[in-house]
Structure formats: C-alpha cells, structure tokens
PAKE-167325 format. One line per 2 residues: their letters; for each residue x, y, z of C-alpha. Coordinates in pm, 1 decimal. Layout:
N
a) X:Y:Z | ... $
END
This chain:
454
mv) -1818.8:2687.9:1038.4 | -1667.1:2471.9:764.4 $
sl) -1915.7:2219.0:621.6 | -1834.5:1873.5:485.5 $
es) -1952.9:1989.2:144.2 | -1715.1:2285.5:129.6 $
lf) -1427.8:2075.4:262.0 | -1466.0:1766.6:40.7 $
hl) -1685.9:1885.3:-252.9 | -1916.2:1586.1:-220.9 $
ka) -2168.8:1701.6:-483.6 | -1900.4:1770.3:-740.8 $
en) -1768.3:1417.5:-688.7 | -2121.1:1274.1:-707.8 $
tt) -2110.0:1115.9:-362.3 | -2280.6:1142.8:-24.0 $
vs) -2176.5:1139.9:339.9 | -2329.6:796.1:399.3 $
re) -2149.5:652.3:97.2 | -1818.2:797.2:211.6 $
vt) -1865.2:660.8:564.0 | -1945.0:315.1:426.9 $
ag) -1637.8:332.5:203.9 | -1418.5:438.0:496.5 $
lt) -1539.9:150.9:713.5 | -1483.3:-93.5:427.1 $
tf) -1126.4:24.0:373.0 | -1049.2:20.2:743.8 $
fa) -1163.6:-336.1:804.2 | -977.0:-450.9:492.0 $
ma) -648.6:-314.9:631.6 | -703.3:-329.4:1009.3 $
yi) -486.5:-640.7:1033.7 | -178.9:-415.1:1024.4 $
ii) -257.5:-294.4:1378.8 | -160.8:-634.6:1517.8 $
vn) 66.4:-770.9:1243.8 | 310.0:-477.0:1222.1 $
pa) 413.5:-476.9:1590.1 | 439.3:-856.7:1577.0 $
il) 692.7:-829.6:1292.9 | 894.8:-528.3:1409.5 $
se) 918.0:-657.5:1767.6 | 1131.3:-943.0:1632.1 $
ag) 1406.1:-684.6:1574.7 | 1399.9:-590.5:1945.0 $
me) 1145.1:-309.3:1937.7 | 882.3:-298.3:2212.6 $
wg) 549.9:-442.9:2093.3 | 342.5:-174.9:2265.5 $
av) 551.9:108.0:2121.2 | 519.2:-21.9:1765.4 $
fl) 148.0:-89.1:1820.2 | 84.7:277.0:1906.7 $
at) 333.4:407.5:1647.8 | 153.4:205.4:1378.3 $
il) -181.0:360.0:1466.9 | -44.6:714.6:1501.7 $
aa) 138.8:691.8:1168.5 | -174.3:556.2:999.4 $
ia) -386.4:837.5:1143.3 | -137.8:1108.1:1043.5 $
gt) -76.6:976.0:692.6 | -442.3:907.4:619.0 $
li) -555.3:1248.0:744.7 | -292.6:1423.8:534.4 $
ig) -389.8:1243.4:215.1 | -760.2:1291.0:288.1 $
ly) -757.3:1656.5:391.7 | -473.5:1782.7:172.3 $
an) -533.5:1580.1:-145.8 | -907.1:1508.9:-94.8 $
vp) -877.1:1152.7:-224.1 | -1015.7:831.9:-64.7 $
fa) -688.6:655.0:9.2 | -558.1:525.9:341.4 $
qa) -200.8:497.4:462.8 | -25.6:278.0:716.6 $
pg) 306.1:93.3:761.0 | 340.1:-136.1:460.8 $
mg) 362.5:-512.3:458.1 | 672.6:-626.0:274.1 $
ln) 867.3:-319.1:373.7 | 833.5:-410.6:741.4 $
tf) 966.6:-761.1:672.4 | 1253.3:-610.4:468.1 $
fv) 1318.7:-385.2:769.5 | 1351.3:-679.9:1008.4 $
yt) 1475.0:-979.4:814.7 | 1707.6:-810.0:564.9 $
ic) 1830.0:-486.5:722.9 | 1849.5:-603.8:1083.6 $
fv) 1904.5:-979.8:1060.2 | 2105.1:-1016.0:736.1 $
lg) 2287.2:-683.0:711.7 | 2340.4:-646.8:1086.2 $
ft) 2202.5:-296.4:1137.9 | 2024.4:-212.1:1461.7 $
wq) 1653.5:-132.5:1453.7 | 1740.8:227.0:1544.8 $
qa) 1959.3:249.0:1234.1 | 1690.5:84.3:1022.9 $
ls) 1439.3:346.3:1142.2 | 1689.8:615.5:1047.5 $
mv) 1707.3:472.4:695.9 | 1327.3:489.4:676.5 $
fl) 1350.3:857.2:778.0 | 1607.2:926.4:504.6 $
cg) 1384.9:744.5:256.3 | 1094.4:969.0:354.5 $
il) 1301.1:1286.9:322.3 | 1428.1:1171.1:-18.3 $
nv) 1074.3:1110.4:-141.4 | 959.9:1448.4:-8.3 $
lm) 1239.4:1618.3:-202.6 | 1158.3:1418.9:-515.7 $
tv) 794.2:1522.9:-484.1 | 847.1:1895.8:-429.5 $
ts) 1100.5:1904.1:-714.6 | 842.9:1732.8:-941.8 $
vr) 1060.6:1426.7:-1009.1 | 788.4:1183.0:-902.7 $
kq) 530.7:1377.6:-1105.0 | 748.2:1362.8:-1415.9 $
li) 803.8:991.3:-1360.1 | 429.1:925.5:-1367.2 $
is) 396.4:1135.6:-1682.6 | 678.3:934.1:-1843.7 $
ip) 500.5:598.1:-1799.9 | 329.3:499.5:-2129.5 $
ps) -53.1:469.4:-2114.8 | -34.6:95.7:-2186.7 $
lq) 190.2:37.9:-1885.7 | -36.9:251.6:-1669.0 $
aa) -328.4:30.5:-1770.3 | -121.4:-281.0:-1697.5 $
ig) -34.1:-145.5:-1354.2 | -404.7:-102.7:-1278.6 $
gg) -491.1:-451.5:-1397.3 | -183.1:-597.6:-1230.6 $
ig) -282.2:-447.5:-898.1 | -620.7:-612.5:-946.9 $
vf) -449.7:-951.7:-985.6 | -223.4:-869.2:-689.5 $
va) -514.5:-772.0:-464.6 | -709.5:-1086.6:-554.7 $
yi) -399.1:-1298.3:-496.0 | -357.1:-1143.8:-151.6 $
gl) -714.9:-1241.8:-72.5 | -656.9:-1602.6:-178.9 $
ln) -328.2:-1635.0:9.4 | -471.6:-1475.6:325.1 $
vg) -700.1:-1775.3:376.5 | -463.0:-2039.2:244.6 $
li) -687.4:-2130.5:-49.2 | -366.7:-2163.9:-248.8 $
ef) -93.5:-2362.7:-76.0 | 258.9:-2453.1:-177.9 $
sa) 400.3:-2803.0:-157.1 | 767.4:-2841.7:-253.7 $
gv) 739.7:-2501.8:-420.9 | 442.8:-2603.9:-634.9 $
pa) 114.6:-2409.1:-591.4 | -203.5:-2611.1:-551.9 $
la) -561.0:-2580.2:-428.1 | -571.8:-2631.5:-52.7 $
sl) -787.8:-2888.0:121.8 | -1135.8:-2743.6:163.2 $
hq) -1199.6:-2894.7:505.1 | -1035.4:-2596.9:680.0 $
pv) -1280.0:-2367.5:869.6 | -1108.1:-2048.0:749.9 $
iw) -1169.1:-2146.1:386.7 | -1538.9:-2214.5:452.0 $
vf) -1577.3:-1871.7:610.8 | -1404.4:-1721.0:307.8 $
li) -1634.4:-1907.0:66.6 | -1943.9:-1800.1:260.9 $
gf) -1827.8:-1438.6:257.5 | -1746.3:-1454.0:-112.8 $
av) -2083.2:-1607.2:-207.2 | -2280.3:-1356.1:3.2 $
tl) -2084.8:-1052.5:-121.9 | -2117.5:-1168.3:-482.1 $
ll) -2494.0:-1205.1:-437.0 | -2524.9:-858.3:-282.1 $
lv) -2328.0:-701.5:-567.9 | -2533.4:-876.7:-834.1 $
kq) -2850.4:-756.3:-658.7 | -2691.7:-406.1:-641.7 $
vk) -2737.4:-378.1:-265.7 | -2587.7:-58.7:-124.3 $
ga) -2290.6:-119.3:104.2 | -2252.5:-472.5:-33.7 $
ll) -1881.3:-499.1:44.5 | -1914.8:-383.7:405.8 $
ig) -2221.6:-602.1:463.4 | -2030.9:-896.8:319.3 $
ig) -1746.3:-842.1:564.9 | -1992.3:-828.3:855.8 $
ia) -2179.1:-1143.8:756.1 | -1855.3:-1336.7:704.0 $
av) -1724.2:-1223.0:1042.6 | -2042.7:-1345.6:1211.6 $
ag) -2026.9:-1671.9:1018.1 | -1674.5:-1717.1:1148.5 $
ip) -1790.8:-1738.4:1513.2 | -1927.1:-2096.5:1505.5 $
fg) -1627.9:-2201.0:1293.4 | -1390.8:-2067.3:1560.7 $
vt) -1234.2:-1827.5:1309.7 | -1370.5:-1503.6:1457.7 $
gi) -1245.7:-1426.9:1807.0 | -1122.1:-1140.7:2023.2 $
ge) -751.3:-1086.2:1970.2 | -489.7:-1025.8:2236.9 $
ti) -343.9:-677.7:2275.1 | -240.0:-430.8:2545.2 $
sf) -407.4:-134.7:2709.6 | -376.6:221.9:2585.2 $
se) -184.0:327.4:2896.5 | 64.5:43.4:2851.4 $
ac) 118.3:141.6:2488.4 | 173.5:506.1:2586.0 $
aa) 428.1:399.5:2846.6 | 619.0:201.4:2582.7 $
lp) 611.8:464.2:2302.7 | 911.4:670.1:2431.5 $
st) 1136.0:371.6:2350.8 | 1086.1:435.9:1976.7 $
fg) 956.9:793.4:1949.0 | 1234.9:1020.9:1818.3 $
vi) 1503.7:755.4:1863.6 | 1638.1:833.7:1515.5 $
ft) 1762.5:1168.6:1649.2 | 1972.5:1005.4:1921.6 $
da) 2329.8:877.7:1891.9 | 2192.2:530.2:1819.4 $
gl) 2002.9:660.8:1517.3 | 2108.3:882.0:1227.5 $
vs) 2450.2:964.1:1371.1 | 2547.8:596.9:1395.7 $
lf) 2483.5:541.1:1023.5 | 2780.3:757.6:928.7 $
td) 3039.6:664.9:1190.6 | 3181.6:372.3:990.2 $
pt) 3294.4:482.6:640.0 | 3322.6:121.5:522.2 $
rl) 2949.4:73.0:575.5 | 2841.1:386.7:386.9 $
pl) 2797.6:213.9:46.4 | 2574.7:-45.8:212.1 $
vl) 2373.5:226.8:385.1 | 2319.3:409.0:55.6 $
vt) 2214.4:93.2:-130.4 | 1972.2:1.1:147.4 $
vl) 1813.8:347.2:144.8 | 1789.4:318.7:-234.4 $
af) 1612.3:-17.4:-205.5 | 1375.1:123.3:56.0 $
gl) 1309.4:433.8:-152.3 | 1238.2:249.6:-476.8 $
cd) 997.8:3.2:-314.9 | 818.9:276.7:-120.8 $
mf) 790.3:511.2:-417.5 | 673.9:257.8:-674.9 $
dt) 432.5:87.6:-435.9 | 263.2:425.0:-398.1 $
ig) 280.8:521.6:-765.1 | 140.6:183.2:-860.9 $
tl) -147.5:210.6:-614.6 | -235.1:569.7:-704.1 $
vg) -207.7:524.0:-1079.2 | -356.3:176.5:-1093.3 $
tg) -647.7:240.6:-857.4 | -704.2:613.3:-896.4 $
rr) -697.4:636.8:-1274.4 | -931.9:345.6:-1339.8 $
sg) -1188.0:464.7:-1084.9 | -1173.7:825.7:-1198.3 $
if) -1037.6:953.5:-866.8 | -763.0:1114.0:-1072.1 $
sd) -952.4:1246.3:-1371.3 | -807.8:1341.1:-1710.8 $
ed) -842.8:1704.2:-1603.8 | -643.6:1637.0:-1286.3 $
mr) -371.2:1463.5:-1487.5 | -357.4:1760.1:-1727.2 $
tm) -324.8:1993.9:-1431.3 | -38.2:1784.7:-1299.9 $
te) 131.7:1790.8:-1640.3 | 91.4:2160.6:-1712.4 $
sk) 109.4:2334.2:-1374.7 | 381.8:2405.9:-1124.1 $
gm) 348.5:2336.4:-752.7 | 103.8:2108.6:-571.6 $
ks) -207.6:2196.6:-770.5 | -327.7:1850.2:-870.6 $
km) -470.2:1575.8:-649.5 | -202.5:1334.0:-765.8 $
er) 84.0:1563.2:-659.7 | -73.9:1624.8:-321.0 $
al) -128.9:1252.3:-271.6 | 237.5:1184.2:-353.5 $
fa) 347.1:1447.5:-103.2 | 116.0:1303.5:163.5 $
da) 268.6:960.7:113.2 | 625.4:1087.2:144.0 $
aa) 539.8:1295.5:450.8 | 371.1:994.4:613.4 $
tt) 686.8:781.9:587.9 | 887.8:1060.7:750.5 $
ig) 635.1:1097.6:1033.0 | 613.4:721.7:1081.2 $
sv) 988.4:686.4:1124.0 | 982.9:951.2:1398.0 $
mg) 697.9:766.1:1570.7 | 885.1:438.8:1549.2 $
ts) 762.3:229.9:1256.4 | 873.9:121.2:910.9 $
nv) 775.3:284.0:580.9 | 420.0:415.9:558.6 $
it) 263.7:350.8:219.2 | -65.1:414.7:42.1 $
yv) -258.2:92.5:95.3 | -372.9:-109.2:-201.2 $
es) -669.9:-210.8:17.6 | -797.0:143.8:-40.8 $
at) -940.8:-6.7:-357.9 | -1207.6:-178.5:-145.8 $
gi) -1337.7:155.6:-20.0 | -1324.3:305.1:-368.4 $
aa) -1519.7:7.9:-499.9 | -1773.7:74.4:-220.6 $
gg) -1825.1:426.0:-356.6 | -1560.2:637.2:-184.1 $
rt) -1462.5:937.7:-392.6 | -1329.1:1206.1:-155.2 $
gl) -1102.6:1260.8:141.4 | -1399.0:1208.7:374.4 $
ts) -1346.9:835.5:321.6 | -990.0:878.9:447.3 $
vv) -1102.1:1079.6:749.2 | -1340.5:798.2:844.4 $
va) -1051.8:549.7:817.4 | -836.1:772.2:1038.6 $
vc) -1112.5:797.4:1299.5 | -1145.0:418.0:1296.5 $
fg) -771.7:384.1:1358.1 | -805.2:624.5:1649.9 $
vs) -1089.4:422.6:1802.6 | -891.6:101.8:1751.8 $
tf) -632.4:232.1:1996.6 | -877.8:145.5:2272.5 $
fa) -1051.5:-151.9:2107.9 | -773.7:-322.7:1913.7 $
gv) -882.2:-662.6:2042.0 | -1233.9:-614.3:1905.4 $
vs) -1111.5:-473.6:1573.3 | -870.1:-762.7:1529.0 $
av) -1160.9:-1002.3:1585.0 | -1264.1:-943.9:1223.8 $
pl) -1059.5:-1220.8:1058.3 | -881.0:-1210.0:724.7 $
aa) -1129.4:-1474.7:611.4 | -1400.6:-1206.2:633.9 $
ts) -1212.4:-932.9:445.5 | -1038.1:-1151.9:186.0 $
pv) -1354.3:-1212.0:-24.1 | -1377.2:-835.3:-74.1 $
lv) -1015.8:-823.7:-191.6 | -1082.7:-1093.3:-450.8 $
iv) -1395.7:-918.4:-578.1 | -1221.7:-579.6:-595.8 $
gi) -937.1:-748.2:-783.5 | -1190.1:-870.0:-1040.1 $
mm) -1322.4:-514.5:-1079.4 | -974.3:-367.4:-1125.4 $
aa) -879.7:-626.6:-1388.7 | -1100.3:-424.6:-1624.5 $
sf) -793.9:-204.1:-1685.3 | -649.4:-481.5:-1901.3 $
ad) -906.8:-387.4:-2164.3 | -701.0:-74.3:-2237.1 $
va) -393.1:-277.1:-2336.8 | -338.6:-362.9:-2704.8 $
wr) -268.2:-731.8:-2637.1 | -243.3:-821.4:-3008.3 $
ef) 64.3:-597.6:-3043.3 | 345.2:-803.9:-2892.3 $
ev) 576.5:-510.1:-2826.3 | 300.2:-356.3:-2614.3 $
aa) 176.8:-681.5:-2460.5 | 512.9:-810.7:-2336.9 $
pc) 598.0:-535.3:-2084.3 | 233.6:-517.8:-1975.9 $
ff) 224.1:-893.0:-1918.6 | 538.1:-891.8:-1705.1 $
ta) 414.8:-589.4:-1510.5 | 94.2:-767.1:-1411.9 $
vf) 232.1:-1117.5:-1355.4 | 535.0:-1015.3:-1150.2 $
ma) 320.1:-806.4:-917.2 | 130.2:-1116.7:-811.9 $
lc) 401.4:-1381.8:-834.2 | 659.2:-1168.1:-651.2 $
yn) 393.5:-1035.7:-411.2 | 534.9:-690.1:-473.1 $
is) 401.4:-394.8:-674.7 | 748.6:-246.8:-723.8 $
yg) 891.1:-565.1:-873.9 | 605.9:-576.6:-1122.9 $
ia) 673.7:-219.5:-1230.8 | 1046.4:-296.8:-1251.4 $
ag) 979.2:-596.5:-1477.8 | 758.5:-382.2:-1700.5 $
fl) 1013.2:-101.2:-1720.9 | 1300.0:-338.1:-1804.9 $
ty) 1103.1:-519.8:-2076.5 | 972.2:-194.2:-2224.4 $
cl) 1319.3:-38.1:-2247.8 | 1467.7:-357.3:-2392.2 $
ir) 1204.4:-369.1:-2668.1 | 1263.8:-1.8:-2750.5 $
iy) 1637.3:-78.3:-2788.5 | 1565.3:-372.2:-3019.6 $
kg) 1339.5:-154.2:-3234.9 | 1594.8:125.6:-3253.6 $
ea) 1361.2:356.7:-3064.4 | 1566.7:410.2:-2749.9 $
rq) 1546.8:787.7:-2792.3 | 1168.3:772.8:-2767.9 $
vh) 1190.4:648.9:-2408.4 | 1157.7:925.3:-2148.9 $
pl) 1491.5:994.5:-1972.8 | 1334.4:932.7:-1631.6 $
mw) 1231.3:582.7:-1739.5 | 1592.3:512.4:-1831.4 $
if) 1714.4:650.6:-1499.2 | 1475.9:449.8:-1283.2 $
tg) 1519.1:136.3:-1492.1 | 1892.1:173.1:-1429.2 $
lf) 1828.8:219.0:-1056.9 | 1619.9:-97.4:-1054.0 $
vv) 1907.1:-286.4:-1216.8 | 2157.7:-149.1:-964.6 $
nf) 1922.4:-236.3:-680.3 | 1878.2:-596.6:-798.9 $
vm) 2252.4:-641.4:-853.3 | 2338.8:-510.0:-506.2 $
la) 2068.6:-720.7:-341.0 | 2212.4:-1025.5:-517.6 $
li) 2555.5:-946.6:-373.6 | 2432.8:-902.8:-16.8 $
END
C-alpha cells in the first residue's frame, strides 16, 4: 500500500500531514468563490448555469490532482478570472463567436500549450527570463494579490476614474478589518494555522454584519442533468468544425487563440515563478534539473504540463481556460510544500459539489485579509532587484506595477519584457537578449495591436 510519505516525500520537504491539510483548506477557501462566480459569468453567453457549475468543479479537481500528484507541488487550478470575462465579453459579445466556438478556442489554446511544454518551449522561456525580472514577477504578484484583496471588499473605490479610500461605514469593510487585525495578531504570535483560523473568525464575524450567509445554488442531480449541454460540445459541428468554415474569419480566430494562449501561459509562468521560486517550492536544484535535463524531470516542467492539460480537460467539460491560481500563495504561506496540499484542495472541490451553498457562505471579506497579508510576504522578492541600477529597475518596476494596475499578470510580464528589450536596444546589447524573449515580446506587440483593431 502506497503511503503519503512515499507519494509526497513529506520529510524531505520538511512538512507534515496536518500542515499540508491546513494549507489545502486555506487555499481552497481563498479560491472557492470561483464555484459560484464562473457559472454566473459564462451563463451570460448562453451556457447553462448548472452545466458550467459542475464543469468548473470537475476541471478544478482534474487540474489540481494532476499538478499535485504528477508535479508534487502545492498549487491549485481552476477556471481563471479574467480569461472567463474575455471569453464572454470579448469573444462572444464583441467578436460575435458562439460560446461553442469560444470553448473550441480554449481547447486549441490548451493543445498549443501542451505542445509548447513537451517541446520544451515554455521551459526555455522561463530560463530566458533574467533573474531580476523573475524577482520582479514574484514581488509584482505580491502587489497583485494584495490589490485583489483590497478590491474584493471595495476598500478602494473609483469615482470618475480616480481611486480613493471607500467609506468605512460598509459592513463588508468592517468584516475585512476584523479579519485582517485577527490574522495579523495570530501571525505575530506565530500561531499555527493562523491564516485558516483568520478566515474562520472573519466568516463568523460576518454573520451579525449580514455579510456571511448561505448562497444560492442547485442540486447535484440538477447539475448532472445540465452537464451534457456543454460536455464534449467542442467536438460537434457547432464547435471546432465551425471555426474553419468561414475563411474570412480565420485570421480573427488565430489572433483570438493567440491572445488566449499568451494570457494563459504567462499567468501560469508568473504564478509558478513568482510564488514557487520565492517560497523554495522550486529549488535551485530543481531549476538546474530543468535547465540541464530532457523530458519532464523537474517539478517546474511537470507543473507546466499539468496546467496545459487542465485547460484542455476544462474545455471538454465546458468551461474557460483553467489556470494555476495565484491564491495558491495563501496555502504556501500556511506551510504547504507538497502535492498533498493540492489533493486536499481537490477533495474540497469534490465536497463542494454537494455543499456549494455552504462553501459560498464564506465571504470574500473573510478571505481577502489573507490575500493582503500573503501579498506583503511575497513583496520580499523585491529585495532581489538592484533598484539603484536604472536599466534593471525600469523593467522590474513596470512588471510589478502593471500587474496590479491592469489586474492582469500577463500584462505586467508584457510591460517588463517590452521595457527590458527596449533598454537592451538602447545600450547596443540586443544580441544579449535570449531569442525567445524577442519572439514573445513580438507576440505581445502583435496581440496588443490586433486587440486595438478589434
């Protein structure tokens, strides 16, 4: 019988079962909102709510199990925010594609990323990113995660496009502040499971404020009955075949798949590099293995493959791109170091199929304090950037700032790449830039130009 130790190497990673379970629960509750939010968004394109609800959970379970069991890293996967809105509001509403065609594009994106992973293109891309930019990505994700936490509760509001501190009389903000103060205290006192305890206390505090409440959902049987409306639809005449029936639309199809692919790929690379390197999940030895070996021998390569496979599986189930969740950083901060954390997250997603209303009762006001605190922890990566050297600081600055201000990891990386390459040109050092950085910087430029013309 296979033991947890032999499967996940807990002792070698200096962790325990209880710590991994706590980390898994922390990650799950930080990202559980997607169970309700994703079907709410995709149903606007005409997809059945119940089908997307179940597809979201199944895709999250599959992707998270693959990355946990195959790569043995504590990351979780699920349909990504941002990409699901691009799916609905840009591809379906603006470009006029059907949701079946949009799902087919997601499938093609997944296949493309699988091919890029097995041919080592994505591995070589990570190797090509300068250490300073890798550090900036880690710190930038910290700023991004903290910003998500603040926006989730409306602590920062926009009036006529100008950001400002929101009025503090709102119940959701008080629950957030209570959760933040309690979690901060627990961390300072070095209480084990501080992040998870903080979420629980904030959720309880939200009851008298009217912030915590059972959410509305549907039964498991109803969701199962609806799933056939999306499951495998990409293989019907309304799916992949329909993308290629009109030659005049082919350039638009290709550009859209490119946009999907770039966002998906760099969201994942940013999360894995930014979170995994700083925490030691991907050690120097693992990075050397990735650089020197062939095949899927390093954790990073296996994690990249798991991410690409998850998007492909998700599209078959009936949901938009599956990504590696930046909220995984909360579980890592809680002590998660192995794939057992991911397995716990997957189990939680499975249970949520029957208790989605209860799971959704934990409000964003209860999980957002953890995001802010984890963001603070991840900002430590900025210490590895030589800020006094302007040619190094400029691309790192734009990488970090654009992640938060654009609410998009990929755009931050794009800004960093563009600035880095431009500075190398000015210094007459263009040949020192890795060819893959030039290629993907060019693809970013093409993507932005085409999106501007849409």
